[in-house]
C-alpha positions in Angstrom: 23.9 -30.2 3.0 24.7 -26.6 2.5 23.2 -24.6 -0.8 26.2 -23.9 -2.5 26.2 -19.7 -3.0 25.5 -20.0 -6.4 22.8 -21.9 -6.7 21.1 -19.6 -3.9 22.0 -16.5 -5.8 20.4 -18.2 -8.7 17.1 -18.9 -6.6 17.3 -14.9 -5.8 17.5 -13.6 -8.9 14.7 -16.3 -9.9 13.0 -14.7 -7.2 13.5 -11.1 -8.6 12.2 -12.5 -12.2 8.5 -10.9 -12.7 8.3 -7.6 -13.8 5.6 -7.4 -10.8 7.6 -8.1 -8.5 10.4 -5.8 -10.2 7.9 -2.8 -10.0 6.8 -3.6 -6.6 10.0 -3.4 -5.3 11.1 -0.2 -7.1 8.1 1.6 -5.5 8.6 0.5 -2.3 12.3 2.6 -2.9 10.7 5.3 -2.0 9.4 3.8 1.6 7.0 1.9 3.2 3.8 1.5 0.9 -0.3 -0.1 1.6 -1.2 -2.5 -0.3 -4.3 0.2 -1.7 -1.2 2.2 -2.9 0.2 -0.4 -4.4 -2.3 -1.5 -6.3 -3.3 2.0 -8.2 0.5 2.3 -8.7 0.6 -1.0 -10.8 -3.1 -1.2 -12.3 -3.5 -5.2 -11.8 -5.7 -7.5 -9.7 -5.3 -7.6 -6.0 -5.0 -11.3 -6.5 -2.4 -11.0 -8.7 -0.4 -8.6 -6.2 -1.3 -10.4 -3.3 0.5 -13.7 -5.6 3.5 -11.7 -5.8 4.1 -10.5 -2.5 4.0 -13.2 -0.7 6.8 -14.8 -3.2 8.7 -11.9 -2.4 7.8 -12.1 1.4 8.8 -16.1 1.5 12.3 -14.7 0.0 12.8 -12.2 2.9 12.8 -9.2 0.5 10.0 -7.4 1.9 8.3 -7.3 4.8 4.4 -6.5 6.1 2.9 -4.9 8.8 -0.2 -5.0 9.5 -1.8 -1.4 10.9 -5.6 -2.1 11.3 -7.4 -3.5 8.9 -3.8 -2.2 6.2 -1.3 -4.2 5.7 1.8 -2.1 4.7 5.0 -3.0 2.9 8.6 -2.5 3.0 12.1 -3.5 1.7 13.6 -6.0 4.1 17.1 -4.2 3.5 18.3 -1.0 2.0 20.7 -3.0 -0.2 17.3 -4.4 -1.9 17.0 -0.8 -2.9 20.9 -0.4 -4.1 20.1 -3.5 -5.7 17.4 -1.9 -8.2 19.8 1.2 -8.8 22.8 -1.0 -9.8 20.6 -3.1 -12.4 18.9 0.6 -13.7 22.8 1.3 -13.9 23.7 -1.5 -15.2 20.7 -1.7 -17.9 21.5 2.4 -18.3 25.4 1.2 -19.7 24.1 -2.1 -21.8 22.1 0.1 -24.0 24.2 3.3 -24.4 26.5 0.2 -25.6 23.6 -1.1 -27.9 22.7 2.4 -28.9 26.8 3.3 -29.9 26.5 -0.1 -32.1 23.3 0.9 -34.2 24.1 3.8 -34.8 28.0 2.3 -36.3 25.8 -0.2 -38.2 23.3 2.9 -39.6 26.6 4.2 -41.1 26.0 7.0 -38.5 29.3 6.7 -36.8 32.9 5.9 -38.5 33.7 2.4 -37.9 
């Protein structure tokens, strides 16, 4: 029996539900990066990064290619980068709305 679309979407978003995975995707928006560069940017243990990359790879969100001893990761589709941009826009709008509410609560704006 096929998985309902809403369930597949929920699983997809659960896969994204870790700060390290989100940061990896943000970094890969600029283009493919070797693991050593990801480690420098993330400042985490190699084993932790390896686990998070494995989750993203199993889900098909990133691809890995080997260049000699170097493993390079890239987004599997430009849609992932677009999703990260959309998430940033949504959060900015939500936070702007919260800022307006906070200003109103502080009595800084008439309400």
